[in-house]
C-alpha positions in Angstrom: 69.6 104.1 60.9 70.8 100.4 60.0 74.0 99.4 61.6 77.0 99.3 59.1 78.3 96.0 58.6 81.3 94.3 57.1 79.0 93.3 54.2 78.3 97.1 53.3 82.2 97.5 53.4 82.7 94.7 51.1 80.2 95.9 48.6 81.4 99.4 48.6 84.9 98.1 47.6 83.8 95.4 45.2 85.5 92.9 47.5 84.5 90.0 49.9 83.1 90.2 53.6 85.7 87.4 54.5 88.7 90.0 53.2 87.2 93.0 54.9 87.0 90.7 58.1 90.3 90.0 57.6 91.9 93.4 57.4 89.8 94.7 59.9 91.6 92.2 62.2 95.1 92.5 60.9 95.3 89.1 59.4 98.8 88.6 57.9 97.3 87.2 54.7 96.0 90.7 53.6 98.4 93.1 52.3 99.4 96.5 54.4 97.8 98.6 51.0 94.5 96.5 51.1 94.4 97.1 54.9 94.6 100.7 54.7 92.2 100.9 52.0 89.6 98.9 54.1 90.1 100.5 57.3 89.7 103.9 55.5 86.5 102.9 54.1 85.0 101.4 57.3 85.9 104.8 59.1 84.0 106.7 56.4 81.2 104.7 56.6 81.3 104.9 60.0 81.5 101.1 60.9 81.7 100.1 64.4 83.0 96.4 65.1 80.7 94.2 66.8 82.6 93.3 70.0 80.8 90.2 70.8 80.8 88.5 67.4 84.5 89.4 66.9 85.3 87.8 70.4 83.6 84.8 69.4 85.4 84.4 66.4 88.7 84.9 67.9 88.1 83.3 71.3 89.4 86.5 72.7 87.4 89.6 74.4 90.5 91.8 74.9 89.2 92.4 78.3 91.3 91.9 81.6 89.8 91.4 84.8 91.3 93.3 87.9 90.3 92.6 91.5 91.6 95.1 94.3 90.9 95.1 98.0 89.7 98.7 97.8 89.5 101.7 95.6 89.7 103.9 98.4 93.4 103.0 99.3 95.6 105.4 96.7 98.2 102.5 96.1 95.7 100.2 94.5 94.3 103.0 92.5 97.8 103.8 91.3 98.6 100.1 90.3 95.4 99.9 88.4 96.4 103.2 86.6 99.9 101.6 85.7 97.8 98.5 84.2 95.3 100.5 82.4 98.0 102.8 80.8 99.8 99.9 79.2 96.7 97.8 78.4 95.5 100.5 76.4 98.7 100.6 74.1 98.0 97.1 73.4 94.3 97.2 72.5 92.8 95.8 76.1 90.2 97.4 78.2 90.2 96.5 81.8 86.9 95.5 84.0 87.5 96.5 87.5 86.2 94.8 90.8 87.0 95.7 94.5 86.2 93.1 97.3 86.2 95.7 99.9 88.5 93.3 102.1 85.8 91.0 102.1 86.5 87.3 101.0 83.1 86.5 99.8 83.0 89.8 97.5 86.1 88.7 96.3 84.7 85.0 95.3 81.7 86.8 93.7 84.2 89.2 91.6 86.3 86.2 90.2 83.1 84.4 89.3 81.7 87.4 87.6 85.1 88.0 85.6 85.3 84.5 84.7 81.4 84.7 83.4 82.5 87.6 81.4 85.2 85.5 79.7 88.0 88.0 80.3 91.1 87.1 78.8 92.9 87.1 82.0 92.9 88.2 85.7 95.1 90.4 87.8 94.3 90.2 91.4 95.6 91.3 95.0 94.1 89.3 97.6 91.6 90.6 100.2 92.5 90.7 103.8 89.7 88.5 104.9 90.6 86.0 102.3 91.6 82.4 103.8 90.0 80.1 101.2 91.9 80.4 97.8 89.7 77.9 95.7 88.1 80.6 93.6 91.7 81.5 92.3 92.3 77.8 91.9 89.2 77.6 89.7 90.9 80.4 87.5 93.9 78.4 86.9 91.6 75.1 86.2 89.9 77.1 83.5 93.2 78.1 82.0 92.5 81.7 82.2 95.8 83.6 83.0 96.3 84.7 86.6 98.5 87.3 87.9 98.9 88.4 91.3 100.4 91.7 92.8 101.4 93.0 96.0 99.1 90.4 98.4 100.0 87.2 97.0 99.8 83.6 97.5 102.9 81.4 97.1 100.8 78.2 96.9 98.7 79.4 93.9 101.9 79.3 91.9 100.8 82.4 89.8 103.3 84.9 88.6 103.4 87.9 90.7 104.9 91.2 91.1 105.3 92.8 94.7 107.6 95.1 96.4 110.3 94.2 98.7 108.4 94.7 101.8 111.1 93.2 104.2 113.5 95.4 103.0 111.1 98.5 103.2 110.2 98.0 106.6 114.1 97.6 107.3 114.6 100.9 105.9 112.0 102.6 107.6 113.0 101.1 111.0 116.6 101.8 110.4 115.9 105.6 109.4 114.2 105.8 112.5 117.2 104.6 114.6 119.6 107.1 112.5 117.4 109.8 113.5 118.2 108.8 117.2 115.2 107.2 118.0 115.5 104.0 120.2 112.2 103.0 121.5 110.7 102.1 118.2 107.2 100.4 118.2 105.5 99.0 115.4 101.6 98.9 114.5 101.6 95.8 112.4 98.8 94.2 110.1 97.0 90.6 109.9 99.7 88.2 110.1 98.5 85.7 107.7 98.8 88.1 104.8 102.5 88.1 103.9 103.4 91.4 103.3 102.4 92.2 106.9 104.6 89.5 108.1 107.4 90.6 106.0 107.2 94.1 107.4 107.2 93.0 110.8 110.2 90.7 110.3 112.0 93.9 108.6 111.4 95.7 111.6 112.7 93.2 114.1 115.9 92.5 112.0 116.6 96.2 111.6 116.3 96.6 115.6 118.6 93.7 116.1 121.3 94.6 113.7 121.3 98.0 115.2 121.9 96.3 119.0 118.4 97.5 120.0 116.3 95.3 122.2 113.0 93.8 120.7 110.4 94.4 122.8 106.9 92.5 122.2 105.1 95.2 124.3 105.9 97.7 121.7 104.3 95.8 118.7 100.6 96.1 118.2 98.6 94.2 115.6 95.9 96.2 113.7 93.5 95.9 110.9 95.1 98.7 108.6 92.8 101.5 109.3 92.9 105.1 110.5 91.1 103.8 113.7 93.4 100.7 114.2 96.2 103.1 114.2 94.8 105.5 116.5 93.9 102.6 119.0 97.3 101.2 118.4 99.0 104.4 119.5 96.4 104.9 122.5 97.4 101.7 123.9 101.3 102.3 123.4 101.3 105.8 124.9 99.1 104.5 128.0 101.6 101.8 128.6 104.7 102.1 131.3 106.9 101.3 128.2 106.3 104.7 126.0 107.8 104.5 122.6 109.5 107.5 121.0 108.9 106.5 117.5 106.5 104.3 115.4 106.8 102.4 112.3 103.4 101.9 111.0 102.5 98.9 108.4 100.9 101.3 106.3 99.9 105.0 105.9 96.2 104.9 107.2 97.4 103.3 110.1 100.1 105.7 110.4 97.5 108.5 109.9 95.3 107.3 112.9 98.7 107.1 115.1 99.8 110.5 113.9 96.5 112.2 114.8 96.3 110.6 118.5 100.0 111.9 119.0 99.2 115.2 118.2 96.1 115.3 120.1 98.1 114.5 123.2 100.5 117.1 122.8 103.5 115.5 121.4 105.9 117.5 119.2 106.8 115.6 116.0 109.6 115.0 115.1 111.2 116.2 118.3 109.7 113.9 120.8 108.2 111.4 118.6 109.1 110.2 115.2 106.7 108.2 112.6 107.0 106.4 109.4 104.5 104.7 107.4 104.3 102.5 104.5 102.6 103.1 101.0 103.2 106.6 100.3 99.4 107.5 100.1 98.3 110.6 98.3 97.3 112.4 101.6 101.0 111.6 103.0 102.7 114.7 102.1 99.7 116.9 103.2 99.0 116.1 106.5 100.6 118.2 109.4 103.5 116.9 109.9 103.9 115.5 106.4 104.4 111.4 106.8 107.3 109.9 106.1 106.8 106.8 104.3 108.0 103.8 101.9 107.0 104.3 98.2 105.9 101.1 96.6 106.4 102.1 93.2 102.8 101.5 92.3 102.6 102.3 88.6 105.5 100.4 87.8 104.0 97.6 89.9 100.9 97.8 87.6 103.0 97.9 84.5 105.0 94.8 85.2 101.7 92.8 86.2 100.4 93.5 82.9 103.5 92.5 81.3 103.3 89.2 83.3 99.7 88.8 81.9 101.2 89.3 78.3 103.6 86.5 78.9 101.1 84.3 80.6 98.8 84.6 77.6 101.4 83.8 74.9 102.5 80.9 77.2 98.8 79.5 77.2 98.8 80.0 73.5 102.1 78.6 72.5 102.7 75.9 74.7 101.3 72.4 75.1 103.6 71.0 77.5 101.6 69.3 80.2 104.5 69.7 82.7 104.1 73.6 82.2 102.7 74.0 85.7 105.6 72.3 87.3 107.6 75.2 86.3 108.5 77.8 89.2 106.2 81.1 88.2 107.9 84.3 87.5 108.0 86.9 90.5 109.2 90.4 90.1 110.4 92.1 93.0 110.5 96.0 93.1 112.8 98.0 95.3 111.1 100.0 98.0 111.9 103.7 98.0 112.3 105.6 101.3 110.6 109.1 101.3 111.6 111.3 104.2 109.3 114.0 105.5 108.5 116.0 108.5 107.2 113.4 110.9 110.8 111.5 111.1 113.2 114.2 110.2 114.8 115.2 113.4 118.0 116.1 111.9 116.9 118.7 109.7 114.6 119.9 112.5 117.7 120.3 114.4 119.6 122.2 111.8 116.6 124.5 110.9 
């Protein structure tokens, strides 16, 4: 069966292919009544728009590239959901690439998206990335770039993050308020800003509450269940056992929690625990894991709005000094979610 074209619609309505094309692309020179007439005819004839031809004419593909470190981490999936939900209402589709925390895969993903001529790229930087030339290439090609969660100030790209410092401060202070005073921290790679911010929040919360910052109670991991287990094993086999742990993210917290339970400690009576990220498993482990919620769906929506702003700026501005402006940064408030792993006071009242 032959594919229906704009020429067929034009013939059906006794008008020109140019008028049909403009109407289907919502051109302002075509009246609302004519647009409705043409769109109804297109639907009746089962016309399918040629996306490639349309993108060649308009210079837009209506596709946004998204690069995330891992689809296994619920936080990133929730951010993508937030982006996609809003993108669809604006006529955009998303093309998703995961780097699996590998810098080379991230470069590959960015190159693939650029070759696909996406209208913009929204990305969170992989843990192993130390060279950022591929992101600079995106900017060089004047493709709108938005970063979320794991960002890099030197790239001067609009970004949306949660206040990681504040979240860590809240988590640590919550443990102090529950009566814990030897609070350990299992952190992440310090070249990634969010993990450094969380370490700083932990340290400052201890100092603000007149507790000693003990380097022996700080472990550095790779953000995995195994890393959390190993960190907890080291801490509980040392001479300075902690009575609580603040983990840099929930997978690390889960590994630590599993080790602590295996050793026969009671939680939260003897040991308290708070993670970061509010992963989908966190309410369902035993005990349920207290954590910091990063407002992932909202982060996704804000990232998409930043993309729209960057696209409008690209289309409307010819100012050569545009790059000198400070890029917009949206900082979301973290939310403390208290569950069984740290709620010692509720335990005492039950």
